[in-house]
mmCIF file as Biopython writes it, N, C-alpha, C and O atoms, coordinates in Angstrom:
data_model
#
loop_
_atom_site.group_PDB
_atom_site.id
_atom_site.type_symbol
_atom_site.label_atom_id
_atom_site.label_alt_id
_atom_site.label_comp_id
_atom_site.label_asym_id
_atom_site.label_entity_id
_atom_site.label_seq_id
_atom_site.pdbx_PDB_ins_code
_atom_site.Cartn_x
_atom_site.Cartn_y
_atom_site.Cartn_z
_atom_site.occupancy
_atom_site.B_iso_or_equiv
_atom_site.auth_seq_id
_atom_site.auth_asym_id
_atom_site.pdbx_PDB_model_num
ATOM 1   N N  . SER A ? 1  ? -1.591  -5.686 -19.075 1.0 0.0 1  A 1 
ATOM 2   C CA . SER A ? 1  ? -2.477  -5.491 -17.736 1.0 0.0 1  A 1 
ATOM 3   C C  . SER A ? 1  ? -2.563  -4.063 -17.391 1.0 0.0 1  A 1 
ATOM 4   O O  . SER A ? 1  ? -1.676  -3.331 -17.831 1.0 0.0 1  A 1 
ATOM 5   N N  . PHE A ? 2  ? -3.522  -3.548 -16.650 1.0 0.0 2  A 1 
ATOM 6   C CA . PHE A ? 2  ? -3.992  -2.656 -16.615 1.0 0.0 2  A 1 
ATOM 7   C C  . PHE A ? 2  ? -2.838  -1.949 -15.444 1.0 0.0 2  A 1 
ATOM 8   O O  . PHE A ? 2  ? -2.544  -0.764 -15.602 1.0 0.0 2  A 1 
ATOM 9   N N  . GLY A ? 3  ? -2.261  -2.672 -14.369 1.0 0.0 3  A 1 
ATOM 10  C CA . GLY A ? 3  ? -1.515  -2.262 -13.455 1.0 0.0 3  A 1 
ATOM 11  C C  . GLY A ? 3  ? -0.156  -2.062 -14.206 1.0 0.0 3  A 1 
ATOM 12  O O  . GLY A ? 3  ? 0.557   -1.142 -13.806 1.0 0.0 3  A 1 
ATOM 13  N N  . ARG A ? 4  ? 0.267   -2.817 -15.238 1.0 0.0 4  A 1 
ATOM 14  C CA . ARG A ? 4  ? 1.609   -2.454 -15.653 1.0 0.0 4  A 1 
ATOM 15  C C  . ARG A ? 4  ? 1.270   -0.915 -16.563 1.0 0.0 4  A 1 
ATOM 16  O O  . ARG A ? 4  ? 2.112   -0.020 -16.638 1.0 0.0 4  A 1 
ATOM 17  N N  . ALA A ? 5  ? 0.129   -0.843 -17.099 1.0 0.0 5  A 1 
ATOM 18  C CA . ALA A ? 5  ? 0.056   0.262  -18.071 1.0 0.0 5  A 1 
ATOM 19  C C  . ALA A ? 5  ? 0.088   1.675  -17.054 1.0 0.0 5  A 1 
ATOM 20  O O  . ALA A ? 5  ? 0.503   2.734  -17.525 1.0 0.0 5  A 1 
ATOM 21  N N  . LEU A ? 6  ? -0.357  1.592  -15.720 1.0 0.0 6  A 1 
ATOM 22  C CA . LEU A ? 6  ? -0.644  2.494  -14.790 1.0 0.0 6  A 1 
ATOM 23  C C  . LEU A ? 6  ? 0.884   2.642  -14.166 1.0 0.0 6  A 1 
ATOM 24  O O  . LEU A ? 6  ? 1.083   3.714  -13.597 1.0 0.0 6  A 1 
ATOM 25  N N  . ARG A ? 7  ? 1.839   1.833  -14.194 1.0 0.0 7  A 1 
ATOM 26  C CA . ARG A ? 7  ? 2.982   1.802  -13.698 1.0 0.0 7  A 1 
ATOM 27  C C  . ARG A ? 7  ? 4.137   2.512  -14.545 1.0 0.0 7  A 1 
ATOM 28  O O  . ARG A ? 7  ? 5.161   3.079  -14.163 1.0 0.0 7  A 1 
ATOM 29  N N  . PHE A ? 8  ? 3.599   2.275  -15.891 1.0 0.0 8  A 1 
ATOM 30  C CA . PHE A ? 8  ? 4.408   2.973  -16.808 1.0 0.0 8  A 1 
ATOM 31  C C  . PHE A ? 8  ? 3.905   4.340  -17.333 1.0 0.0 8  A 1 
ATOM 32  O O  . PHE A ? 8  ? 4.673   4.952  -18.075 1.0 0.0 8  A 1 
ATOM 33  N N  . ASN A ? 9  ? 2.649   4.918  -17.022 1.0 0.0 9  A 1 
ATOM 34  C CA . ASN A ? 9  ? 1.976   5.834  -17.224 1.0 0.0 9  A 1 
ATOM 35  C C  . ASN A ? 9  ? 0.687   6.016  -16.084 1.0 0.0 9  A 1 
ATOM 36  O O  . ASN A ? 9  ? -0.441  5.585  -16.326 1.0 0.0 9  A 1 
ATOM 37  N N  . PRO A ? 10 ? 0.967   6.574  -15.079 1.0 0.0 10 A 1 
ATOM 38  C CA . PRO A ? 10 ? -0.064  6.551  -13.959 1.0 0.0 10 A 1 
ATOM 39  C C  . PRO A ? 10 ? -1.442  7.463  -14.449 1.0 0.0 10 A 1 
ATOM 40  O O  . PRO A ? 10 ? -2.408  7.492  -13.687 1.0 0.0 10 A 1 
ATOM 41  N N  . GLU A ? 11 ? -1.475  8.041  -15.467 1.0 0.0 11 A 1 
ATOM 42  C CA . GLU A ? 11 ? -2.564  8.988  -15.887 1.0 0.0 11 A 1 
ATOM 43  C C  . GLU A ? 11 ? -3.088  8.068  -17.041 1.0 0.0 11 A 1 
ATOM 44  O O  . GLU A ? 11 ? -3.832  8.700  -17.790 1.0 0.0 11 A 1 
ATOM 45  N N  . HIS A ? 12 ? -2.959  7.085  -17.313 1.0 0.0 12 A 1 
ATOM 46  C CA . HIS A ? 12 ? -3.525  6.594  -18.784 1.0 0.0 12 A 1 
ATOM 47  C C  . HIS A ? 12 ? -4.847  6.155  -18.485 1.0 0.0 12 A 1 
ATOM 48  O O  . HIS A ? 12 ? -5.213  5.395  -17.588 1.0 0.0 12 A 1 
ATOM 49  N N  . PRO A ? 13 ? -5.543  6.767  -19.402 1.0 0.0 13 A 1 
ATOM 50  C CA . PRO A ? 13 ? -7.004  6.947  -19.106 1.0 0.0 13 A 1 
ATOM 51  C C  . PRO A ? 13 ? -7.769  5.734  -19.019 1.0 0.0 13 A 1 
ATOM 52  O O  . PRO A ? 13 ? -8.598  5.537  -18.130 1.0 0.0 13 A 1 
ATOM 53  N N  . ALA A ? 14 ? -7.442  4.753  -20.126 1.0 0.0 14 A 1 
ATOM 54  C CA . ALA A ? 14 ? -8.216  3.351  -20.107 1.0 0.0 14 A 1 
ATOM 55  C C  . ALA A ? 14 ? -7.889  2.455  -19.029 1.0 0.0 14 A 1 
ATOM 56  O O  . ALA A ? 14 ? -8.763  1.730  -18.553 1.0 0.0 14 A 1 
ATOM 57  N N  . ALA A ? 15 ? -6.608  2.440  -18.569 1.0 0.0 15 A 1 
ATOM 58  C CA . ALA A ? 15 ? -5.967  1.559  -17.533 1.0 0.0 15 A 1 
ATOM 59  C C  . ALA A ? 15 ? -6.528  2.100  -16.202 1.0 0.0 15 A 1 
ATOM 60  O O  . ALA A ? 15 ? -6.910  1.226  -15.424 1.0 0.0 15 A 1 
ATOM 61  N N  . LEU A ? 16 ? -6.653  3.419  -15.784 1.0 0.0 16 A 1 
ATOM 62  C CA . LEU A ? 16 ? -7.657  3.913  -14.812 1.0 0.0 16 A 1 
ATOM 63  C C  . LEU A ? 16 ? -9.063  3.464  -14.767 1.0 0.0 16 A 1 
ATOM 64  O O  . LEU A ? 16 ? -9.575  2.907  -13.795 1.0 0.0 16 A 1 
ATOM 65  N N  . PHE A ? 17 ? -9.711  3.769  -15.984 1.0 0.0 17 A 1 
ATOM 66  C CA . PHE A ? 17 ? -11.175 3.405  -16.085 1.0 0.0 17 A 1 
ATOM 67  C C  . PHE A ? 17 ? -11.264 2.064  -15.615 1.0 0.0 17 A 1 
ATOM 68  O O  . PHE A ? 17 ? -11.962 1.830  -14.628 1.0 0.0 17 A 1 
ATOM 69  N N  . HIS A ? 18 ? -10.447 0.863  -16.380 1.0 0.0 18 A 1 
ATOM 70  C CA . HIS A ? 18 ? -10.804 -0.418 -15.939 1.0 0.0 18 A 1 
ATOM 71  C C  . HIS A ? 18 ? -10.335 -0.675 -14.392 1.0 0.0 18 A 1 
ATOM 72  O O  . HIS A ? 18 ? -10.970 -1.398 -13.624 1.0 0.0 18 A 1 
ATOM 73  N N  . SER A ? 19 ? -9.215  -0.029 -14.065 1.0 0.0 19 A 1 
ATOM 74  C CA . SER A ? 19 ? -8.833  -0.482 -12.597 1.0 0.0 19 A 1 
ATOM 75  C C  . SER A ? 19 ? -9.942  0.045  -11.560 1.0 0.0 19 A 1 
ATOM 76  O O  . SER A ? 19 ? -10.125 -0.488 -10.465 1.0 0.0 19 A 1 
ATOM 77  N N  . GLY A ? 20 ? -10.663 1.160  -12.035 1.0 0.0 20 A 1 
ATOM 78  C CA . GLY A ? 20 ? -12.217 1.474  -11.258 1.0 0.0 20 A 1 
ATOM 79  C C  . GLY A ? 20 ? -12.873 0.355  -11.401 1.0 0.0 20 A 1 
ATOM 80  O O  . GLY A ? 20 ? -13.358 -0.043 -10.342 1.0 0.0 20 A 1 
ATOM 81  N N  . ASP A ? 21 ? -13.079 -0.330 -12.351 1.0 0.0 21 A 1 
ATOM 82  C CA . ASP A ? 21 ? -14.074 -1.388 -12.346 1.0 0.0 21 A 1 
ATOM 83  C C  . ASP A ? 21 ? -13.665 -2.522 -11.570 1.0 0.0 21 A 1 
ATOM 84  O O  . ASP A ? 21 ? -14.536 -3.145 -10.964 1.0 0.0 21 A 1 
ATOM 85  N N  . VAL A ? 22 ? -12.190 -2.964 -11.486 1.0 0.0 22 A 1 
ATOM 86  C CA . VAL A ? 22 ? -11.813 -3.856 -10.684 1.0 0.0 22 A 1 
ATOM 87  C C  . VAL A ? 22 ? -12.149 -3.455 -8.882  1.0 0.0 22 A 1 
ATOM 88  O O  . VAL A ? 22 ? -12.611 -4.213 -8.030  1.0 0.0 22 A 1 
ATOM 89  N N  . LEU A ? 23 ? -11.812 -2.311 -8.767  1.0 0.0 23 A 1 
ATOM 90  C CA . LEU A ? 23 ? -11.679 -1.942 -7.456  1.0 0.0 23 A 1 
ATOM 91  C C  . LEU A ? 23 ? -13.462 -1.875 -7.037  1.0 0.0 23 A 1 
ATOM 92  O O  . LEU A ? 23 ? -13.786 -2.258 -5.912  1.0 0.0 23 A 1 
ATOM 93  N N  . ALA A ? 24 ? -14.386 -1.446 -7.869  1.0 0.0 24 A 1 
ATOM 94  C CA . ALA A ? 24 ? -15.725 -1.521 -7.630  1.0 0.0 24 A 1 
ATOM 95  C C  . ALA A ? 24 ? -16.349 -2.927 -7.359  1.0 0.0 24 A 1 
ATOM 96  O O  . ALA A ? 24 ? -17.238 -3.177 -6.544  1.0 0.0 24 A 1 
ATOM 97  N N  . ARG A ? 25 ? -15.702 -3.814 -8.216  1.0 0.0 25 A 1 
ATOM 98  C CA . ARG A ? 25 ? -16.295 -5.112 -7.920  1.0 0.0 25 A 1 
ATOM 99  C C  . ARG A ? 25 ? -15.644 -5.485 -6.712  1.0 0.0 25 A 1 
ATOM 100 O O  . ARG A ? 25 ? -16.238 -6.470 -6.272  1.0 0.0 25 A 1 
ATOM 101 N N  . LYS A ? 26 ? -14.738 -5.173 -6.000  1.0 0.0 26 A 1 
ATOM 102 C CA . LYS A ? 26 ? -14.386 -5.645 -4.635  1.0 0.0 26 A 1 
ATOM 103 C C  . LYS A ? 26 ? -14.780 -4.714 -3.883  1.0 0.0 26 A 1 
ATOM 104 O O  . LYS A ? 26 ? -14.090 -4.510 -2.884  1.0 0.0 26 A 1 
ATOM 105 N N  . ARG A ? 27 ? -15.740 -4.034 -4.056  1.0 0.0 27 A 1 
ATOM 106 C CA . ARG A ? 27 ? -16.543 -3.086 -3.241  1.0 0.0 27 A 1 
ATOM 107 C C  . ARG A ? 27 ? -15.517 -1.908 -2.544  1.0 0.0 27 A 1 
ATOM 108 O O  . ARG A ? 27 ? -15.732 -1.428 -1.431  1.0 0.0 27 A 1 
ATOM 109 N N  . ARG A ? 28 ? -14.667 -1.636 -3.183  1.0 0.0 28 A 1 
ATOM 110 C CA . ARG A ? 28 ? -13.708 -0.775 -2.690  1.0 0.0 28 A 1 
ATOM 111 C C  . ARG A ? 28 ? -14.065 0.741  -3.614  1.0 0.0 28 A 1 
ATOM 112 O O  . ARG A ? 28 ? -13.354 1.310  -4.442  1.0 0.0 28 A 1 
ATOM 113 N N  . PHE A ? 29 ? -15.291 1.068  -3.160  1.0 0.0 29 A 1 
ATOM 114 C CA . PHE A ? 29 ? -15.910 2.050  -4.069  1.0 0.0 29 A 1 
ATOM 115 C C  . PHE A ? 29 ? -15.094 3.502  -3.974  1.0 0.0 29 A 1 
ATOM 116 O O  . PHE A ? 29 ? -14.916 4.307  -4.888  1.0 0.0 29 A 1 
ATOM 117 N N  . GLU A ? 30 ? -14.729 3.575  -2.820  1.0 0.0 30 A 1 
ATOM 118 C CA . GLU A ? 30 ? -13.681 4.909  -2.606  1.0 0.0 30 A 1 
ATOM 119 C C  . GLU A ? 30 ? -12.711 5.220  -3.641  1.0 0.0 30 A 1 
ATOM 120 O O  . GLU A ? 30 ? -12.598 6.251  -4.305  1.0 0.0 30 A 1 
ATOM 121 N N  . ASP A ? 31 ? -11.926 3.984  -3.666  1.0 0.0 31 A 1 
ATOM 122 C CA . ASP A ? 31 ? -10.956 3.979  -4.668  1.0 0.0 31 A 1 
ATOM 123 C C  . ASP A ? 31 ? -11.383 4.007  -6.092  1.0 0.0 31 A 1 
ATOM 124 O O  . ASP A ? 31 ? -10.916 4.752  -6.953  1.0 0.0 31 A 1 
ATOM 125 N N  . ALA A ? 32 ? -12.398 3.044  -6.265  1.0 0.0 32 A 1 
ATOM 126 C CA . ALA A ? 32 ? -13.183 3.167  -7.650  1.0 0.0 32 A 1 
ATOM 127 C C  . ALA A ? 32 ? -13.400 4.593  -8.081  1.0 0.0 32 A 1 
ATOM 128 O O  . ALA A ? 32 ? -13.031 4.980  -9.189  1.0 0.0 32 A 1 
ATOM 129 N N  . VAL A ? 33 ? -14.022 5.405  -7.173  1.0 0.0 33 A 1 
ATOM 130 C CA . VAL A ? 33 ? -14.588 6.682  -7.611  1.0 0.0 33 A 1 
ATOM 131 C C  . VAL A ? 33 ? -13.273 7.599  -7.882  1.0 0.0 33 A 1 
ATOM 132 O O  . VAL A ? 33 ? -13.218 8.450  -8.769  1.0 0.0 33 A 1 
ATOM 133 N N  . GLY A ? 34 ? -12.275 7.306  -7.023  1.0 0.0 34 A 1 
ATOM 134 C CA . GLY A ? 34 ? -10.864 8.089  -7.238  1.0 0.0 34 A 1 
ATOM 135 C C  . GLY A ? 34 ? -10.229 7.838  -8.590  1.0 0.0 34 A 1 
ATOM 136 O O  . GLY A ? 34 ? -9.648  8.692  -9.260  1.0 0.0 34 A 1 
ATOM 137 N N  . ALA A ? 35 ? -10.421 6.471  -8.935  1.0 0.0 35 A 1 
ATOM 138 C CA . ALA A ? 35 ? -9.889  6.137  -10.474 1.0 0.0 35 A 1 
ATOM 139 C C  . ALA A ? 35 ? -10.633 6.722  -11.471 1.0 0.0 35 A 1 
ATOM 140 O O  . ALA A ? 35 ? -10.079 7.084  -12.508 1.0 0.0 35 A 1 
ATOM 141 N N  . TRP A ? 36 ? -12.026 6.888  -11.266 1.0 0.0 36 A 1 
ATOM 142 C CA . TRP A ? 36 ? -12.951 7.280  -12.341 1.0 0.0 36 A 1 
ATOM 143 C C  . TRP A ? 36 ? -12.668 8.838  -12.295 1.0 0.0 36 A 1 
ATOM 144 O O  . TRP A ? 36 ? -12.440 9.435  -13.347 1.0 0.0 36 A 1 
ATOM 145 N N  . ASP A ? 37 ? -12.679 9.414  -11.228 1.0 0.0 37 A 1 
ATOM 146 C CA . ASP A ? 37 ? -12.426 11.104 -11.176 1.0 0.0 37 A 1 
ATOM 147 C C  . ASP A ? 37 ? -11.471 11.360 -12.167 1.0 0.0 37 A 1 
ATOM 148 O O  . ASP A ? 37 ? -11.592 12.047 -13.181 1.0 0.0 37 A 1 
ATOM 149 N N  . ARG A ? 38 ? -10.424 10.674 -11.722 1.0 0.0 38 A 1 
ATOM 150 C CA . ARG A ? 38 ? -9.005  10.982 -12.480 1.0 0.0 38 A 1 
ATOM 151 C C  . ARG A ? 38 ? -9.114  10.816 -13.795 1.0 0.0 38 A 1 
ATOM 152 O O  . ARG A ? 38 ? -8.608  11.640 -14.557 1.0 0.0 38 A 1 
ATOM 153 N N  . VAL A ? 39 ? -9.853  9.625  -14.297 1.0 0.0 39 A 1 
ATOM 154 C CA . VAL A ? 39 ? -9.869  9.620  -15.863 1.0 0.0 39 A 1 
ATOM 155 C C  . VAL A ? 39 ? -10.619 10.953 -16.364 1.0 0.0 39 A 1 
ATOM 156 O O  . VAL A ? 39 ? -10.282 11.528 -17.399 1.0 0.0 39 A 1 
ATOM 157 N N  . ALA A ? 40 ? -11.579 11.354 -15.605 1.0 0.0 40 A 1 
ATOM 158 C CA . ALA A ? 40 ? -12.306 12.611 -16.067 1.0 0.0 40 A 1 
ATOM 159 C C  . ALA A ? 40 ? -11.347 13.827 -15.938 1.0 0.0 40 A 1 
ATOM 160 O O  . ALA A ? 40 ? -11.560 14.795 -16.669 1.0 0.0 40 A 1 
ATOM 161 N N  . GLN A ? 41 ? -10.448 13.848 -15.181 1.0 0.0 41 A 1 
ATOM 162 C CA . GLN A ? 41 ? -9.515  14.888 -14.844 1.0 0.0 41 A 1 
ATOM 163 C C  . GLN A ? 41 ? -8.502  14.952 -16.058 1.0 0.0 41 A 1 
ATOM 164 O O  . GLN A ? 41 ? -8.299  16.012 -16.651 1.0 0.0 41 A 1 
ATOM 165 N N  . VAL A ? 42 ? -7.858  13.731 -16.407 1.0 0.0 42 A 1 
ATOM 166 C CA . VAL A ? 42 ? -6.888  13.635 -16.996 1.0 0.0 42 A 1 
ATOM 167 C C  . VAL A ? 42 ? -7.201  13.782 -18.846 1.0 0.0 42 A 1 
ATOM 168 O O  . VAL A ? 42 ? -6.461  14.318 -19.671 1.0 0.0 42 A 1 
ATOM 169 N N  . ASP A ? 43 ? -8.372  13.190 -19.052 1.0 0.0 43 A 1 
ATOM 170 C CA . ASP A ? 43 ? -8.713  13.217 -20.268 1.0 0.0 43 A 1 
ATOM 171 C C  . ASP A ? 43 ? -10.229 13.624 -20.479 1.0 0.0 43 A 1 
ATOM 172 O O  . ASP A ? 43 ? -10.973 12.777 -20.974 1.0 0.0 43 A 1 
ATOM 173 N N  . PRO A ? 44 ? -10.782 14.984 -20.102 1.0 0.0 44 A 1 
ATOM 174 C CA . PRO A ? 44 ? -12.149 15.251 -19.995 1.0 0.0 44 A 1 
ATOM 175 C C  . PRO A ? 44 ? -13.089 15.041 -21.400 1.0 0.0 44 A 1 
ATOM 176 O O  . PRO A ? 44 ? -14.319 14.992 -21.443 1.0 0.0 44 A 1 
ATOM 177 N N  . SER A ? 45 ? -12.270 14.949 -22.374 1.0 0.0 45 A 1 
ATOM 178 C CA . SER A ? 45 ? -13.097 14.639 -23.502 1.0 0.0 45 A 1 
ATOM 179 C C  . SER A ? 45 ? -13.023 13.590 -24.046 1.0 0.0 45 A 1 
ATOM 180 O O  . SER A ? 45 ? -13.693 13.322 -25.044 1.0 0.0 45 A 1 
ATOM 181 N N  . GLY A ? 46 ? -12.174 12.770 -23.486 1.0 0.0 46 A 1 
ATOM 182 C CA . GLY A ? 46 ? -11.816 11.240 -24.144 1.0 0.0 46 A 1 
ATOM 183 C C  . GLY A ? 46 ? -13.036 10.159 -24.368 1.0 0.0 46 A 1 
ATOM 184 O O  . GLY A ? 46 ? -14.177 10.557 -24.131 1.0 0.0 46 A 1 
ATOM 185 N N  . PRO A ? 47 ? -12.909 9.289  -24.657 1.0 0.0 47 A 1 
ATOM 186 C CA . PRO A ? 47 ? -13.734 8.218  -24.697 1.0 0.0 47 A 1 
ATOM 187 C C  . PRO A ? 47 ? -14.146 7.498  -23.373 1.0 0.0 47 A 1 
ATOM 188 O O  . PRO A ? 47 ? -15.137 6.779  -23.251 1.0 0.0 47 A 1 
ATOM 189 N N  . TYR A ? 48 ? -13.251 7.795  -22.414 1.0 0.0 48 A 1 
ATOM 190 C CA . TYR A ? 48 ? -13.836 7.022  -21.020 1.0 0.0 48 A 1 
ATOM 191 C C  . TYR A ? 48 ? -14.142 7.893  -20.016 1.0 0.0 48 A 1 
ATOM 192 O O  . TYR A ? 48 ? -14.426 7.495  -18.886 1.0 0.0 48 A 1 
ATOM 193 N N  . ALA A ? 49 ? -14.104 9.296  -20.390 1.0 0.0 49 A 1 
ATOM 194 C CA . ALA A ? 49 ? -14.624 10.332 -19.581 1.0 0.0 49 A 1 
ATOM 195 C C  . ALA A ? 49 ? -16.117 10.138 -19.099 1.0 0.0 49 A 1 
ATOM 196 O O  . ALA A ? 49 ? -16.350 9.925  -17.910 1.0 0.0 49 A 1 
ATOM 197 N N  . ALA A ? 50 ? -17.028 10.208 -19.951 1.0 0.0 50 A 1 
ATOM 198 C CA . ALA A ? 50 ? -18.410 10.185 -19.749 1.0 0.0 50 A 1 
ATOM 199 C C  . ALA A ? 50 ? -18.669 9.002  -18.908 1.0 0.0 50 A 1 
ATOM 200 O O  . ALA A ? 50 ? -18.950 9.159  -17.719 1.0 0.0 50 A 1 
ATOM 201 N N  . PRO A ? 51 ? -18.591 7.748  -19.472 1.0 0.0 51 A 1 
ATOM 202 C CA . PRO A ? 51 ? -18.584 6.572  -18.565 1.0 0.0 51 A 1 
ATOM 203 C C  . PRO A ? 51 ? -18.034 6.796  -17.436 1.0 0.0 51 A 1 
ATOM 204 O O  . PRO A ? 51 ? -18.705 6.485  -16.451 1.0 0.0 51 A 1 
ATOM 205 N N  . ALA A ? 52 ? -17.060 7.221  -17.276 1.0 0.0 52 A 1 
ATOM 206 C CA . ALA A ? 52 ? -16.157 7.175  -15.936 1.0 0.0 52 A 1 
ATOM 207 C C  . ALA A ? 52 ? -16.842 8.015  -14.861 1.0 0.0 52 A 1 
ATOM 208 O O  . ALA A ? 52 ? -16.847 7.671  -13.679 1.0 0.0 52 A 1 
ATOM 209 N N  . ARG A ? 53 ? -17.492 9.265  -15.366 1.0 0.0 53 A 1 
ATOM 210 C CA . ARG A ? 53 ? -18.417 10.309 -14.682 1.0 0.0 53 A 1 
ATOM 211 C C  . ARG A ? 53 ? -19.745 9.542  -14.090 1.0 0.0 53 A 1 
ATOM 212 O O  . ARG A ? 53 ? -20.219 9.727  -12.969 1.0 0.0 53 A 1 
ATOM 213 N N  . SER A ? 54 ? -20.203 8.704  -15.023 1.0 0.0 54 A 1 
ATOM 214 C CA . SER A ? 54 ? -21.504 7.861  -14.887 1.0 0.0 54 A 1 
ATOM 215 C C  . SER A ? 54 ? -21.283 6.726  -13.718 1.0 0.0 54 A 1 
ATOM 216 O O  . SER A ? 54 ? -21.996 6.616  -12.720 1.0 0.0 54 A 1 
ATOM 217 N N  . ARG A ? 55 ? -20.349 6.047  -13.988 1.0 0.0 55 A 1 
ATOM 218 C CA . ARG A ? 55 ? -19.824 4.890  -12.728 1.0 0.0 55 A 1 
ATOM 219 C C  . ARG A ? 55 ? -19.100 5.622  -11.435 1.0 0.0 55 A 1 
ATOM 220 O O  . ARG A ? 55 ? -18.936 4.970  -10.403 1.0 0.0 55 A 1 
ATOM 221 N N  . ALA A ? 56 ? -18.773 6.674  -11.503 1.0 0.0 56 A 1 
ATOM 222 C CA . ALA A ? 56 ? -18.363 7.233  -10.060 1.0 0.0 56 A 1 
ATOM 223 C C  . ALA A ? 56 ? -19.722 7.825  -9.374  1.0 0.0 56 A 1 
ATOM 224 O O  . ALA A ? 56 ? -19.808 7.879  -8.148  1.0 0.0 56 A 1 
ATOM 225 N N  . ARG A ? 57 ? -20.716 8.239  -10.175 1.0 0.0 57 A 1 
ATOM 226 C CA . ARG A ? 57 ? -21.886 8.735  -9.642  1.0 0.0 57 A 1 
ATOM 227 C C  . ARG A ? 57 ? -22.672 7.387  -9.084  1.0 0.0 57 A 1 
ATOM 228 O O  . ARG A ? 57 ? -23.324 7.450  -8.042  1.0 0.0 57 A 1 
ATOM 229 N N  . SER A ? 58 ? -22.567 6.199  -9.826  1.0 0.0 58 A 1 
ATOM 230 C CA . SER A ? 58 ? -23.403 5.140  -9.434  1.0 0.0 58 A 1 
ATOM 231 C C  . SER A ? 58 ? -22.454 4.413  -8.094  1.0 0.0 58 A 1 
ATOM 232 O O  . SER A ? 58 ? -23.055 3.854  -7.177  1.0 0.0 58 A 1 
ATOM 233 N N  . ALA A ? 59 ? -21.215 4.481  -8.107  1.0 0.0 59 A 1 
ATOM 234 C CA . ALA A ? 59 ? -20.285 4.167  -7.187  1.0 0.0 59 A 1 
ATOM 235 C C  . ALA A ? 59 ? -20.476 4.997  -5.703  1.0 0.0 59 A 1 
ATOM 236 O O  . ALA A ? 59 ? -20.297 4.436  -4.622  1.0 0.0 59 A 1 
ATOM 237 N N  . ARG A ? 60 ? -20.791 6.139  -5.812  1.0 0.0 60 A 1 
ATOM 238 C CA . ARG A ? 60 ? -20.962 6.991  -4.799  1.0 0.0 60 A 1 
ATOM 239 C C  . ARG A ? 60 ? -22.294 6.455  -4.051  1.0 0.0 60 A 1 
ATOM 240 O O  . ARG A ? 60 ? -22.373 6.288  -2.833  1.0 0.0 60 A 1 
ATOM 241 N N  . ASP A ? 61 ? -23.284 6.222  -4.947  1.0 0.0 61 A 1 
ATOM 242 C CA . ASP A ? 61 ? -24.595 5.671  -4.404  1.0 0.0 61 A 1 
ATOM 243 C C  . ASP A ? 61 ? -24.500 4.322  -3.730  1.0 0.0 61 A 1 
ATOM 244 O O  . ASP A ? 61 ? -25.057 4.023  -2.674  1.0 0.0 61 A 1 
ATOM 245 N N  . LEU A ? 62 ? -23.793 3.608  -4.404  1.0 0.0 62 A 1 
ATOM 246 C CA . LEU A ? 62 ? -23.583 2.143  -3.824  1.0 0.0 62 A 1 
ATOM 247 C C  . LEU A ? 62 ? -22.869 2.275  -2.661  1.0 0.0 62 A 1 
ATOM 248 O O  . LEU A ? 62 ? -23.220 1.564  -1.720  1.0 0.0 62 A 1 
ATOM 249 N N  . ARG A ? 63 ? -21.767 3.171  -2.484  1.0 0.0 63 A 1 
ATOM 250 C CA . ARG A ? 63 ? -21.270 3.192  -1.095  1.0 0.0 63 A 1 
ATOM 251 C C  . ARG A ? 63 ? -21.963 3.762  0.027   1.0 0.0 63 A 1 
ATOM 252 O O  . ARG A ? 63 ? -21.573 3.473  1.158   1.0 0.0 63 A 1 
ATOM 253 N N  . HIS A ? 64 ? -22.911 4.509  -0.131  1.0 0.0 64 A 1 
ATOM 254 C CA . HIS A ? 64 ? -23.857 5.077  0.745   1.0 0.0 64 A 1 
ATOM 255 C C  . HIS A ? 64 ? -24.712 4.016  1.184   1.0 0.0 64 A 1 
ATOM 256 O O  . HIS A ? 64 ? -25.027 3.863  2.365   1.0 0.0 64 A 1 
ATOM 257 N N  . ILE A ? 65 ? -25.128 3.212  0.155   1.0 0.0 65 A 1 
ATOM 258 C CA . ILE A ? 65 ? -26.116 2.035  0.408   1.0 0.0 65 A 1 
ATOM 259 C C  . ILE A ? 65 ? -25.327 0.967  1.398   1.0 0.0 65 A 1 
ATOM 260 O O  . ILE A ? 65 ? -25.762 0.528  2.462   1.0 0.0 65 A 1 
ATOM 261 N N  . PHE A ? 66 ? -24.225 0.703  0.860   1.0 0.0 66 A 1 
ATOM 262 C CA . PHE A ? 66 ? -23.438 -0.453 1.556   1.0 0.0 66 A 1 
ATOM 263 C C  . PHE A ? 66 ? -22.976 -0.003 3.187   1.0 0.0 66 A 1 
ATOM 264 O O  . PHE A ? 66 ? -22.905 -0.809 4.114   1.0 0.0 66 A 1 
ATOM 265 N N  . ALA A ? 67 ? -22.710 1.356  3.281   1.0 0.0 67 A 1 
ATOM 266 C CA . ALA A ? 67 ? -22.462 1.782  4.547   1.0 0.0 67 A 1 
ATOM 267 C C  . ALA A ? 67 ? -23.694 1.921  5.462   1.0 0.0 67 A 1 
ATOM 268 O O  . ALA A ? 67 ? -23.577 1.929  6.687   1.0 0.0 67 A 1 
ATOM 269 N N  . ALA A ? 68 ? -24.762 2.019  4.891   1.0 0.0 68 A 1 
ATOM 270 C CA . ALA A ? 68 ? -25.972 2.201  5.550   1.0 0.0 68 A 1 
ATOM 271 C C  . ALA A ? 68 ? -26.492 0.707  6.281   1.0 0.0 68 A 1 
ATOM 272 O O  . ALA A ? 68 ? -27.231 0.527  7.249   1.0 0.0 68 A 1 
ATOM 273 N N  . GLN A ? 69 ? -25.813 -0.223 5.431   1.0 0.0 69 A 1 
ATOM 274 C CA . GLN A ? 69 ? -26.489 -1.724 5.804   1.0 0.0 69 A 1 
ATOM 275 C C  . GLN A ? 69 ? -25.886 -1.990 7.191   1.0 0.0 69 A 1 
ATOM 276 O O  . GLN A ? 69 ? -24.922 -1.281 7.481   1.0 0.0 69 A 1 
ATOM 277 N N  . PRO A ? 70 ? -26.298 -2.905 8.107   1.0 0.0 70 A 1 
ATOM 278 C CA . PRO A ? 70 ? -25.754 -3.248 9.102   1.0 0.0 70 A 1 
ATOM 279 C C  . PRO A ? 70 ? -25.116 -4.439 9.075   1.0 0.0 70 A 1 
ATOM 280 O O  . PRO A ? 70 ? -25.533 -5.441 8.493   1.0 0.0 70 A 1 
ATOM 281 N N  . GLY A ? 71 ? -23.981 -4.337 9.774   1.0 0.0 71 A 1 
ATOM 282 C CA . GLY A ? 71 ? -22.954 -5.734 9.802   1.0 0.0 71 A 1 
ATOM 283 C C  . GLY A ? 71 ? -21.843 -5.610 8.655   1.0 0.0 71 A 1 
ATOM 284 O O  . GLY A ? 71 ? -21.009 -6.502 8.503   1.0 0.0 71 A 1 
#
């Protein structure tokens, strides 16, 4: 599981990337962005870096959209 991988290595790029996905599905966009930003920091040229940057940008946009909605 991703949680287990992060427990053993809190900077595991794949686990961070996928945990960002889970957090975004729960609409925890701030936490998801943090996970994806961390992927890009720990492994900037790795296979998860570019998709993580893209998802972080999208999550930032969604965070603003949901914050602007009433209720």
